[in-house]
Backbone atoms as SQL, in Angstrom:
CREATE TABLE atoms (id INTEGER PRIMARY KEY, chain TEXT, resi INTEGER, resn TEXT, atom TEXT, x REAL, y REAL, z REAL);
INSERT INTO atoms VALUES
  (1, 'A', 1, 'MET', 'N', -13.764, 77.508, 8.799),
  (2, 'A', 1, 'MET', 'CA', -12.376, 77.690, 8.479),
  (3, 'A', 1, 'MET', 'C', -11.744, 76.305, 8.329),
  (4, 'A', 2, 'SER', 'N', -10.925, 76.157, 7.314),
  (5, 'A', 2, 'SER', 'CA', -10.205, 74.894, 7.132),
  (6, 'A', 2, 'SER', 'C', -8.715, 75.168, 7.285),
  (7, 'A', 3, 'GLU', 'N', -7.991, 74.181, 7.762),
  (8, 'A', 3, 'GLU', 'CA', -6.556, 74.328, 7.960),
  (9, 'A', 3, 'GLU', 'C', -5.831, 73.167, 7.294),
  (10, 'A', 4, 'VAL', 'N', -4.658, 73.475, 6.797),
  (11, 'A', 4, 'VAL', 'CA', -3.810, 72.469, 6.181),
  (12, 'A', 4, 'VAL', 'C', -2.493, 72.457, 6.941),
  (13, 'A', 5, 'TYR', 'N', -2.100, 71.299, 7.432),
  (14, 'A', 5, 'TYR', 'CA', -0.820, 71.148, 8.108),
  (15, 'A', 5, 'TYR', 'C', 0.084, 70.316, 7.206),
  (16, 'A', 6, 'VAL', 'N', 1.285, 70.796, 6.991),
  (17, 'A', 6, 'VAL', 'CA', 2.217, 70.124, 6.089),
  (18, 'A', 6, 'VAL', 'C', 3.278, 69.408, 6.915),
  (19, 'A', 7, 'GLU', 'N', 3.402, 68.116, 6.690),
  (20, 'A', 7, 'GLU', 'CA', 4.464, 67.333, 7.299),
  (21, 'A', 7, 'GLU', 'C', 5.510, 67.081, 6.222),
  (22, 'A', 8, 'VAL', 'N', 6.671, 67.705, 6.386),
  (23, 'A', 8, 'VAL', 'CA', 7.725, 67.630, 5.380),
  (24, 'A', 8, 'VAL', 'C', 8.125, 66.181, 5.112),
  (25, 'A', 9, 'ALA', 'N', 8.187, 65.367, 6.129),
  (26, 'A', 9, 'ALA', 'CA', 8.571, 63.957, 5.943),
  (27, 'A', 9, 'ALA', 'C', 7.565, 63.227, 5.052),
  (28, 'A', 10, 'SER', 'N', 6.290, 63.599, 5.155),
  (29, 'A', 10, 'SER', 'CA', 5.269, 62.976, 4.306),
  (30, 'A', 10, 'SER', 'C', 5.456, 63.363, 2.849),
  (31, 'A', 11, 'LEU', 'N', 5.815, 64.619, 2.603),
  (32, 'A', 11, 'LEU', 'CA', 6.081, 65.056, 1.222),
  (33, 'A', 11, 'LEU', 'C', 7.262, 64.287, 0.646),
  (34, 'A', 12, 'GLU', 'N', 8.301, 64.112, 1.460),
  (35, 'A', 12, 'GLU', 'CA', 9.480, 63.392, 1.010),
  (36, 'A', 12, 'GLU', 'C', 9.150, 61.932, 0.699),
  (37, 'A', 13, 'ALA', 'N', 8.376, 61.302, 1.566),
  (38, 'A', 13, 'ALA', 'CA', 7.985, 59.906, 1.346),
  (39, 'A', 13, 'ALA', 'C', 7.111, 59.762, 0.101),
  (40, 'A', 14, 'ALA', 'N', 6.198, 60.693, -0.089),
  (41, 'A', 14, 'ALA', 'CA', 5.330, 60.657, -1.275),
  (42, 'A', 14, 'ALA', 'C', 6.144, 60.854, -2.543),
  (43, 'A', 15, 'ALA', 'N', 7.132, 61.739, -2.496),
  (44, 'A', 15, 'ALA', 'CA', 7.999, 61.974, -3.665),
  (45, 'A', 15, 'ALA', 'C', 8.772, 60.707, -4.018),
  (46, 'A', 16, 'ARG', 'N', 9.287, 60.020, -2.998),
  (47, 'A', 16, 'ARG', 'CA', 10.021, 58.764, -3.251),
  (48, 'A', 16, 'ARG', 'C', 9.101, 57.704, -3.845),
  (49, 'A', 17, 'SER', 'N', 7.888, 57.610, -3.308),
  (50, 'A', 17, 'SER', 'CA', 6.926, 56.624, -3.818),
  (51, 'A', 17, 'SER', 'C', 6.556, 56.908, -5.266),
  (52, 'A', 18, 'ALA', 'N', 6.337, 58.175, -5.581),
  (53, 'A', 18, 'ALA', 'CA', 5.977, 58.546, -6.957),
  (54, 'A', 18, 'ALA', 'C', 7.131, 58.255, -7.918),
  (55, 'A', 19, 'GLU', 'N', 8.345, 58.519, -7.474),
  (56, 'A', 19, 'GLU', 'CA', 9.504, 58.242, -8.334),
  (57, 'A', 19, 'GLU', 'C', 9.671, 56.744, -8.546),
  (58, 'A', 20, 'SER', 'N', 9.453, 55.963, -7.499),
  (59, 'A', 20, 'SER', 'CA', 9.523, 54.507, -7.624),
  (60, 'A', 20, 'SER', 'C', 8.452, 53.996, -8.590),
  (61, 'A', 21, 'ALA', 'N', 7.257, 54.527, -8.471),
  (62, 'A', 21, 'ALA', 'CA', 6.173, 54.133, -9.386),
  (63, 'A', 21, 'ALA', 'C', 6.510, 54.533, -10.814),
  (64, 'A', 22, 'SER', 'N', 7.167, 55.687, -10.972),
  (65, 'A', 22, 'SER', 'CA', 7.588, 56.138, -12.307),
  (66, 'A', 22, 'SER', 'C', 8.575, 55.143, -12.907),
  (67, 'A', 23, 'ASP', 'N', 9.504, 54.675, -12.091),
  (68, 'A', 23, 'ASP', 'CA', 10.468, 53.679, -12.574),
  (69, 'A', 23, 'ASP', 'C', 9.763, 52.396, -13.002),
  (70, 'A', 24, 'GLU', 'N', 8.762, 51.971, -12.221),
  (71, 'A', 24, 'GLU', 'CA', 7.999, 50.770, -12.566),
  (72, 'A', 24, 'GLU', 'C', 7.199, 50.980, -13.856),
  (73, 'A', 25, 'ALA', 'N', 6.607, 52.164, -14.005),
  (74, 'A', 25, 'ALA', 'CA', 5.804, 52.451, -15.198),
  (75, 'A', 25, 'ALA', 'C', 6.668, 52.447, -16.457),
  (76, 'A', 26, 'ASP', 'N', 7.954, 52.722, -16.290),
  (77, 'A', 26, 'ASP', 'CA', 8.865, 52.717, -17.434),
  (78, 'A', 26, 'ASP', 'C', 8.947, 51.335, -18.064),
  (79, 'A', 27, 'GLY', 'N', 8.624, 50.303, -17.299),
  (80, 'A', 27, 'GLY', 'CA', 8.671, 48.940, -17.812),
  (81, 'A', 27, 'GLY', 'C', 7.412, 48.494, -18.525),
  (82, 'A', 28, 'ILE', 'N', 6.423, 49.376, -18.640),
  (83, 'A', 28, 'ILE', 'CA', 5.173, 49.003, -19.317),
  (84, 'A', 28, 'ILE', 'C', 5.394, 49.102, -20.825),
  (85, 'A', 29, 'ARG', 'N', 5.752, 47.997, -21.408),
  (86, 'A', 29, 'ARG', 'CA', 5.966, 47.903, -22.853),
  (87, 'A', 29, 'ARG', 'C', 5.423, 46.555, -23.302),
  (88, 'A', 30, 'VAL', 'N', 4.489, 46.542, -24.212),
  (89, 'A', 30, 'VAL', 'CA', 3.921, 45.281, -24.676),
  (90, 'A', 30, 'VAL', 'C', 4.269, 44.977, -26.130),
  (91, 'A', 31, 'THR', 'N', 5.004, 45.864, -26.765),
  (92, 'A', 31, 'THR', 'CA', 5.336, 45.683, -28.187),
  (93, 'A', 31, 'THR', 'C', 6.045, 44.355, -28.444),
  (94, 'A', 32, 'ALA', 'N', 7.067, 44.067, -27.663),
  (95, 'A', 32, 'ALA', 'CA', 7.846, 42.844, -27.900),
  (96, 'A', 32, 'ALA', 'C', 6.992, 41.592, -27.747),
  (97, 'A', 33, 'GLU', 'N', 6.064, 41.625, -26.808),
  (98, 'A', 33, 'GLU', 'CA', 5.229, 40.455, -26.545),
  (99, 'A', 33, 'GLU', 'C', 4.172, 40.231, -27.621),
  (100, 'A', 34, 'THR', 'N', 3.838, 41.245, -28.368),
  (101, 'A', 34, 'THR', 'CA', 2.769, 41.099, -29.365),
  (102, 'A', 34, 'THR', 'C', 3.294, 40.984, -30.793),
  (103, 'A', 35, 'ASN', 'N', 4.593, 41.114, -30.994),
  (104, 'A', 35, 'ASN', 'CA', 5.142, 41.006, -32.355),
  (105, 'A', 35, 'ASN', 'C', 4.796, 39.672, -32.999),
  (106, 'A', 36, 'SER', 'N', 4.863, 38.592, -32.228),
  (107, 'A', 36, 'SER', 'CA', 4.582, 37.274, -32.799),
  (108, 'A', 36, 'SER', 'C', 3.111, 37.155, -33.203),
  (109, 'A', 37, 'VAL', 'N', 2.222, 37.807, -32.467),
  (110, 'A', 37, 'VAL', 'CA', 0.799, 37.783, -32.821),
  (111, 'A', 37, 'VAL', 'C', 0.597, 38.502, -34.149),
  (112, 'A', 38, 'GLU', 'N', 1.218, 39.637, -34.286),
  (113, 'A', 38, 'GLU', 'CA', 1.088, 40.400, -35.531),
  (114, 'A', 38, 'GLU', 'C', 1.643, 39.620, -36.720),
  (115, 'A', 39, 'GLU', 'N', 2.800, 38.970, -36.528),
  (116, 'A', 39, 'GLU', 'CA', 3.413, 38.199, -37.616),
  (117, 'A', 39, 'GLU', 'C', 2.547, 37.007, -38.003),
  (118, 'A', 40, 'ALA', 'N', 1.961, 36.347, -37.023),
  (119, 'A', 40, 'ALA', 'CA', 1.130, 35.168, -37.291),
  (120, 'A', 40, 'ALA', 'C', -0.164, 35.535, -38.002),
  (121, 'A', 41, 'MET', 'N', -0.620, 36.739, -37.830),
  (122, 'A', 41, 'MET', 'CA', -1.899, 37.166, -38.389),
  (123, 'A', 41, 'MET', 'C', -1.711, 38.244, -39.463),
  (124, 'A', 42, 'GLU', 'N', -0.556, 38.281, -40.052),
  (125, 'A', 42, 'GLU', 'CA', -0.214, 39.336, -41.004),
  (126, 'A', 42, 'GLU', 'C', -1.316, 39.546, -42.046),
  (127, 'A', 43, 'GLY', 'N', -1.674, 40.778, -42.221),
  (128, 'A', 43, 'GLY', 'CA', -2.686, 41.142, -43.212),
  (129, 'A', 43, 'GLY', 'C', -4.107, 41.102, -42.694),
  (130, 'A', 44, 'SER', 'N', -4.320, 40.545, -41.541),
  (131, 'A', 44, 'SER', 'CA', -5.687, 40.460, -41.024),
  (132, 'A', 44, 'SER', 'C', -6.059, 41.735, -40.263),
  (133, 'A', 45, 'VAL', 'N', -7.344, 41.915, -40.080),
  (134, 'A', 45, 'VAL', 'CA', -7.838, 43.053, -39.318),
  (135, 'A', 45, 'VAL', 'C', -7.360, 42.949, -37.871),
  (136, 'A', 46, 'ALA', 'N', -7.346, 41.733, -37.337),
  (137, 'A', 46, 'ALA', 'CA', -6.918, 41.530, -35.953),
  (138, 'A', 46, 'ALA', 'C', -5.470, 41.965, -35.751),
  (139, 'A', 47, 'ALA', 'N', -4.615, 41.711, -36.736),
  (140, 'A', 47, 'ALA', 'CA', -3.204, 42.100, -36.609),
  (141, 'A', 47, 'ALA', 'C', -3.059, 43.608, -36.504),
  (142, 'A', 48, 'SER', 'N', -3.800, 44.343, -37.309),
  (143, 'A', 48, 'SER', 'CA', -3.712, 45.810, -37.231),
  (144, 'A', 48, 'SER', 'C', -4.312, 46.330, -35.925),
  (145, 'A', 49, 'THR', 'N', -5.336, 45.632, -35.432),
  (146, 'A', 49, 'THR', 'CA', -5.928, 46.013, -34.146),
  (147, 'A', 49, 'THR', 'C', -4.938, 45.778, -33.014),
  (148, 'A', 50, 'VAL', 'N', -4.251, 44.644, -33.054),
  (149, 'A', 50, 'VAL', 'CA', -3.234, 44.343, -32.038),
  (150, 'A', 50, 'VAL', 'C', -2.135, 45.392, -32.098),
  (151, 'A', 51, 'GLU', 'N', -1.713, 45.757, -33.289),
  (152, 'A', 51, 'GLU', 'CA', -0.660, 46.760, -33.442),
  (153, 'A', 51, 'GLU', 'C', -1.106, 48.106, -32.864),
  (154, 'A', 52, 'SER', 'N', -2.320, 48.528, -33.156),
  (155, 'A', 52, 'SER', 'CA', -2.833, 49.796, -32.632),
  (156, 'A', 52, 'SER', 'C', -2.936, 49.776, -31.112),
  (157, 'A', 53, 'ALA', 'N', -3.436, 48.673, -30.583),
  (158, 'A', 53, 'ALA', 'CA', -3.577, 48.553, -29.130),
  (159, 'A', 53, 'ALA', 'C', -2.212, 48.554, -28.454),
  (160, 'A', 54, 'THR', 'N', -1.258, 47.869, -29.067),
  (161, 'A', 54, 'THR', 'CA', 0.101, 47.822, -28.525),
  (162, 'A', 54, 'THR', 'C', 0.705, 49.213, -28.452),
  (163, 'A', 55, 'GLU', 'N', 0.568, 49.965, -29.527),
  (164, 'A', 55, 'GLU', 'CA', 1.102, 51.327, -29.557),
  (165, 'A', 55, 'GLU', 'C', 0.426, 52.204, -28.499),
  (166, 'A', 56, 'ALA', 'N', -0.875, 52.022, -28.325),
  (167, 'A', 56, 'ALA', 'CA', -1.609, 52.812, -27.336),
  (168, 'A', 56, 'ALA', 'C', -1.140, 52.483, -25.924),
  (169, 'A', 57, 'VAL', 'N', -0.965, 51.195, -25.614),
  (170, 'A', 57, 'VAL', 'CA', -0.515, 50.796, -24.272),
  (171, 'A', 57, 'VAL', 'C', 0.896, 51.316, -24.010),
  (172, 'A', 58, 'ASP', 'N', 1.777, 51.202, -24.980),
  (173, 'A', 58, 'ASP', 'CA', 3.140, 51.700, -24.811),
  (174, 'A', 58, 'ASP', 'C', 3.145, 53.221, -24.589),
  (175, 'A', 59, 'ALA', 'N', 2.321, 53.935, -25.336),
  (176, 'A', 59, 'ALA', 'CA', 2.243, 55.391, -25.189),
  (177, 'A', 59, 'ALA', 'C', 1.694, 55.778, -23.815),
  (178, 'A', 60, 'LEU', 'N', 0.693, 55.042, -23.348),
  (179, 'A', 60, 'LEU', 'CA', 0.141, 55.313, -22.012),
  (180, 'A', 60, 'LEU', 'C', 1.170, 55.035, -20.921),
  (181, 'A', 61, 'GLY', 'N', 1.953, 53.996, -21.084),
  (182, 'A', 61, 'GLY', 'CA', 3.019, 53.705, -20.120),
  (183, 'A', 61, 'GLY', 'C', 4.026, 54.843, -20.050),
  (184, 'A', 62, 'THR', 'N', 4.378, 55.380, -21.198),
  (185, 'A', 62, 'THR', 'CA', 5.307, 56.513, -21.243),
  (186, 'A', 62, 'THR', 'C', 4.691, 57.739, -20.582),
  (187, 'A', 63, 'ARG', 'N', 3.419, 58.010, -20.887),
  (188, 'A', 63, 'ARG', 'CA', 2.748, 59.159, -20.263),
  (189, 'A', 63, 'ARG', 'C', 2.661, 58.994, -18.759),
  (190, 'A', 64, 'LEU', 'N', 2.333, 57.800, -18.299),
  (191, 'A', 64, 'LEU', 'CA', 2.235, 57.537, -16.871),
  (192, 'A', 64, 'LEU', 'C', 3.588, 57.767, -16.197),
  (193, 'A', 65, 'ARG', 'N', 4.638, 57.252, -16.802),
  (194, 'A', 65, 'ARG', 'CA', 5.987, 57.456, -16.255),
  (195, 'A', 65, 'ARG', 'C', 6.297, 58.948, -16.140),
  (196, 'A', 66, 'ASN', 'N', 6.002, 59.708, -17.186),
  (197, 'A', 66, 'ASN', 'CA', 6.304, 61.145, -17.189),
  (198, 'A', 66, 'ASN', 'C', 5.495, 61.899, -16.131),
  (199, 'A', 67, 'VAL', 'N', 4.218, 61.569, -16.009),
  (200, 'A', 67, 'VAL', 'CA', 3.359, 62.245, -15.027),
  (201, 'A', 67, 'VAL', 'C', 3.838, 61.935, -13.610),
  (202, 'A', 68, 'LEU', 'N', 4.151, 60.683, -13.332),
  (203, 'A', 68, 'LEU', 'CA', 4.626, 60.311, -11.998),
  (204, 'A', 68, 'LEU', 'C', 5.958, 60.981, -11.676),
  (205, 'A', 69, 'SER', 'N', 6.823, 61.088, -12.657),
  (206, 'A', 69, 'SER', 'CA', 8.109, 61.752, -12.444),
  (207, 'A', 69, 'SER', 'C', 7.904, 63.241, -12.163),
  (208, 'A', 70, 'GLU', 'N', 7.008, 63.885, -12.919),
  (209, 'A', 70, 'GLU', 'CA', 6.705, 65.301, -12.685),
  (210, 'A', 70, 'GLU', 'C', 6.071, 65.501, -11.310),
  (211, 'A', 71, 'PHE', 'N', 5.186, 64.582, -10.907),
  (212, 'A', 71, 'PHE', 'CA', 4.550, 64.662, -9.600),
  (213, 'A', 71, 'PHE', 'C', 5.599, 64.540, -8.495),
  (214, 'A', 72, 'SER', 'N', 6.526, 63.611, -8.655),
  (215, 'A', 72, 'SER', 'CA', 7.602, 63.442, -7.696),
  (216, 'A', 72, 'SER', 'C', 8.434, 64.717, -7.579),
  (217, 'A', 73, 'SER', 'N', 8.748, 65.320, -8.713),
  (218, 'A', 73, 'SER', 'CA', 9.522, 66.571, -8.712),
  (219, 'A', 73, 'SER', 'C', 8.758, 67.690, -8.011),
  (220, 'A', 74, 'ALA', 'N', 7.460, 67.786, -8.274),
  (221, 'A', 74, 'ALA', 'CA', 6.645, 68.823, -7.641),
  (222, 'A', 74, 'ALA', 'C', 6.604, 68.640, -6.127),
  (223, 'A', 75, 'LEU', 'N', 6.480, 67.395, -5.679),
  (224, 'A', 75, 'LEU', 'CA', 6.478, 67.127, -4.241),
  (225, 'A', 75, 'LEU', 'C', 7.826, 67.493, -3.616),
  (226, 'A', 76, 'THR', 'N', 8.902, 67.215, -4.325),
  (227, 'A', 76, 'THR', 'CA', 10.238, 67.558, -3.825),
  (228, 'A', 76, 'THR', 'C', 10.398, 69.066, -3.707),
  (229, 'A', 77, 'VAL', 'N', 9.930, 69.804, -4.701),
  (230, 'A', 77, 'VAL', 'CA', 9.993, 71.267, -4.660),
  (231, 'A', 77, 'VAL', 'C', 9.158, 71.799, -3.502),
  (232, 'A', 78, 'ALA', 'N', 7.970, 71.234, -3.299),
  (233, 'A', 78, 'ALA', 'CA', 7.112, 71.652, -2.185),
  (234, 'A', 78, 'ALA', 'C', 7.802, 71.364, -0.855),
  (235, 'A', 79, 'LYS', 'N', 8.407, 70.191, -0.743),
  (236, 'A', 79, 'LYS', 'CA', 9.115, 69.824, 0.487),
  (237, 'A', 79, 'LYS', 'C', 10.235, 70.812, 0.764),
  (238, 'A', 80, 'GLU', 'N', 10.995, 71.159, -0.268),
  (239, 'A', 80, 'GLU', 'CA', 12.094, 72.106, -0.098),
  (240, 'A', 80, 'GLU', 'C', 11.569, 73.479, 0.326),
  (241, 'A', 81, 'GLY', 'N', 10.432, 73.892, -0.252),
  (242, 'A', 81, 'GLY', 'CA', 9.841, 75.171, 0.119),
  (243, 'A', 81, 'GLY', 'C', 9.396, 75.193, 1.560),
  (244, 'A', 82, 'TYR', 'N', 8.741, 74.151, 2.002),
  (245, 'A', 82, 'TYR', 'CA', 8.289, 74.090, 3.389),
  (246, 'A', 82, 'TYR', 'C', 9.460, 73.930, 4.345),
  (247, 'A', 83, 'SER', 'N', 10.544, 73.308, 3.894),
  (248, 'A', 83, 'SER', 'CA', 11.712, 73.136, 4.749),
  (249, 'A', 83, 'SER', 'C', 12.388, 74.467, 5.047),
  (250, 'A', 84, 'LEU', 'N', 12.186, 75.456, 4.198),
  (251, 'A', 84, 'LEU', 'CA', 12.796, 76.767, 4.397),
  (252, 'A', 84, 'LEU', 'C', 12.125, 77.572, 5.503),
  (253, 'A', 85, 'THR', 'N', 10.906, 77.214, 5.864),
  (254, 'A', 85, 'THR', 'CA', 10.213, 77.944, 6.921),
  (255, 'A', 85, 'THR', 'C', 10.783, 77.553, 8.273),
  (256, 'A', 86, 'THR', 'N', 10.684, 78.467, 9.212),
  (257, 'A', 86, 'THR', 'CA', 11.156, 78.155, 10.558),
  (258, 'A', 86, 'THR', 'C', 9.950, 77.839, 11.422),
  (259, 'A', 87, 'GLY', 'N', 9.940, 76.689, 11.999),
  (260, 'A', 87, 'GLY', 'CA', 8.828, 76.304, 12.852),
  (261, 'A', 87, 'GLY', 'C', 7.711, 75.683, 12.049),
  (262, 'A', 88, 'PRO', 'N', 6.669, 75.274, 12.744),
  (263, 'A', 88, 'PRO', 'CA', 5.543, 74.626, 12.067),
  (264, 'A', 88, 'PRO', 'C', 4.804, 75.608, 11.163),
  (265, 'A', 89, 'THR', 'N', 4.287, 75.092, 10.086),
  (266, 'A', 89, 'THR', 'CA', 3.576, 75.926, 9.121),
  (267, 'A', 89, 'THR', 'C', 2.151, 75.435, 9.007),
  (268, 'A', 90, 'SER', 'N', 1.232, 76.362, 9.042),
  (269, 'A', 90, 'SER', 'CA', -0.152, 76.002, 8.761),
  (270, 'A', 90, 'SER', 'C', -0.760, 77.105, 7.925),
  (271, 'A', 91, 'ILE', 'N', -1.699, 76.736, 7.098),
  (272, 'A', 91, 'ILE', 'CA', -2.392, 77.693, 6.247),
  (273, 'A', 91, 'ILE', 'C', -3.868, 77.604, 6.589),
  (274, 'A', 92, 'SER', 'N', -4.447, 78.720, 6.934),
  (275, 'A', 92, 'SER', 'CA', -5.867, 78.753, 7.271),
  (276, 'A', 92, 'SER', 'C', -6.608, 79.498, 6.177),
  (277, 'A', 93, 'GLN', 'N', -7.784, 79.034, 5.836),
  (278, 'A', 93, 'GLN', 'CA', -8.627, 79.712, 4.859),
  (279, 'A', 93, 'GLN', 'C', -9.967, 80.002, 5.494),
  (280, 'A', 94, 'ARG', 'N', -10.436, 81.225, 5.287),
  (281, 'A', 94, 'ARG', 'CA', -11.763, 81.598, 5.746),
  (282, 'A', 94, 'ARG', 'C', -12.564, 82.048, 4.541),
  (283, 'A', 95, 'LEU', 'N', -13.783, 81.660, 4.495),
  (284, 'A', 95, 'LEU', 'CA', -14.671, 82.045, 3.414),
  (285, 'A', 95, 'LEU', 'C', -15.797, 82.867, 4.018),
  (286, 'A', 96, 'THR', 'N', -15.826, 84.135, 3.649),
  (287, 'A', 96, 'THR', 'CA', -16.872, 84.994, 4.179),
  (288, 'A', 96, 'THR', 'C', -18.117, 84.858, 3.327),
  (289, 'A', 97, 'GLY', 'N', -19.247, 85.272, 3.856),
  (290, 'A', 97, 'GLY', 'CA', -20.502, 85.204, 3.112),
  (291, 'A', 97, 'GLY', 'C', -20.441, 85.968, 1.812),
  (292, 'A', 98, 'ARG', 'N', -19.794, 87.127, 1.826),
  (293, 'A', 98, 'ARG', 'CA', -19.706, 87.937, 0.608),
  (294, 'A', 98, 'ARG', 'C', -18.857, 87.238, -0.446),
  (295, 'A', 99, 'GLN', 'N', -17.762, 86.625, -0.037),
  (296, 'A', 99, 'GLN', 'CA', -16.918, 85.909, -0.996),
  (297, 'A', 99, 'GLN', 'C', -17.692, 84.772, -1.644),
  (298, 'A', 100, 'ALA', 'N', -18.469, 84.052, -0.867),
  (299, 'A', 100, 'ALA', 'CA', -19.260, 82.954, -1.405),
  (300, 'A', 100, 'ALA', 'C', -20.276, 83.476, -2.409),
  (301, 'A', 101, 'ALA', 'N', -20.917, 84.610, -2.099),
  (302, 'A', 101, 'ALA', 'CA', -21.911, 85.195, -2.996),
  (303, 'A', 101, 'ALA', 'C', -21.264, 85.675, -4.293),
  (304, 'A', 102, 'ASP', 'N', -20.021, 86.180, -4.187),
  (305, 'A', 102, 'ASP', 'CA', -19.305, 86.672, -5.366),
  (306, 'A', 102, 'ASP', 'C', -18.624, 85.558, -6.144),
  (307, 'A', 103, 'GLY', 'N', -18.664, 84.348, -5.617),
  (308, 'A', 103, 'GLY', 'CA', -17.980, 83.235, -6.279),
  (309, 'A', 103, 'GLY', 'C', -16.491, 83.226, -6.012),
  (310, 'A', 104, 'ASP', 'N', -16.027, 84.036, -5.065),
  (311, 'A', 104, 'ASP', 'CA', -14.620, 84.114, -4.713),
  (312, 'A', 104, 'ASP', 'C', -14.365, 83.098, -3.609),
  (313, 'A', 105, 'MET', 'N', -13.854, 81.949, -3.953),
  (314, 'A', 105, 'MET', 'CA', -13.739, 80.846, -3.007),
  (315, 'A', 105, 'MET', 'C', -12.361, 80.823, -2.346),
  (316, 'A', 106, 'GLY', 'N', -12.207, 81.598, -1.296),
  (317, 'A', 106, 'GLY', 'CA', -11.031, 81.434, -0.465),
  (318, 'A', 106, 'GLY', 'C', -9.855, 82.337, -0.746),
  (319, 'A', 107, 'THR', 'N', -10.075, 83.586, -1.123),
  (320, 'A', 107, 'THR', 'CA', -8.936, 84.470, -1.327),
  (321, 'A', 107, 'THR', 'C', -8.497, 85.123, -0.029),
  (322, 'A', 108, 'ASP', 'N', -9.286, 85.014, 1.027),
  (323, 'A', 108, 'ASP', 'CA', -8.937, 85.563, 2.332),
  (324, 'A', 108, 'ASP', 'C', -8.141, 84.506, 3.077),
  (325, 'A', 109, 'ARG', 'N', -6.811, 84.568, 2.957),
  (326, 'A', 109, 'ARG', 'CA', -5.965, 83.534, 3.544),
  (327, 'A', 109, 'ARG', 'C', -5.041, 84.121, 4.589),
  (328, 'A', 110, 'GLU', 'N', -4.824, 83.367, 5.619),
  (329, 'A', 110, 'GLU', 'CA', -3.834, 83.717, 6.637),
  (330, 'A', 110, 'GLU', 'C', -2.749, 82.666, 6.573),
  (331, 'A', 111, 'VAL', 'N', -1.516, 83.087, 6.656),
  (332, 'A', 111, 'VAL', 'CA', -0.404, 82.146, 6.712),
  (333, 'A', 111, 'VAL', 'C', 0.281, 82.354, 8.039),
  (334, 'A', 112, 'GLU', 'N', 0.349, 81.280, 8.823),
  (335, 'A', 112, 'GLU', 'CA', 0.940, 81.345, 10.149),
  (336, 'A', 112, 'GLU', 'C', 2.268, 80.611, 10.138),
  (337, 'A', 113, 'GLY', 'N', 3.200, 81.084, 10.931),
  (338, 'A', 113, 'GLY', 'CA', 4.474, 80.392, 11.100),
  (339, 'A', 113, 'GLY', 'C', 5.442, 80.615, 9.968),
  (340, 'A', 114, 'VAL', 'N', 5.224, 81.633, 9.158),
  (341, 'A', 114, 'VAL', 'CA', 6.137, 81.895, 8.036),
  (342, 'A', 114, 'VAL', 'C', 6.933, 83.123, 8.351);
């Protein structure tokens, strides 16, 4: 049997950290720094490669920011959900031999303290 204990303060701290990281990821932009390289090498294969790489890095920075922001929101929602319970909350999972044989991994759940 495995148990999961949720500490609401940890969820809140993780949400703040993820949001802070999202703000930092918003600053990942290399386009401005590479414009001079592209201009100096105009028409060359290297210039188009720099342009493609720049666009890819900027797009990844945007995706990273969005994912971190969504993760922060999910943690906040989880924290709010756990905050609604009265008393400590733990979730226990038991896996019976039959469930393992059937490929049913953990549908027999007990929720305590809810």
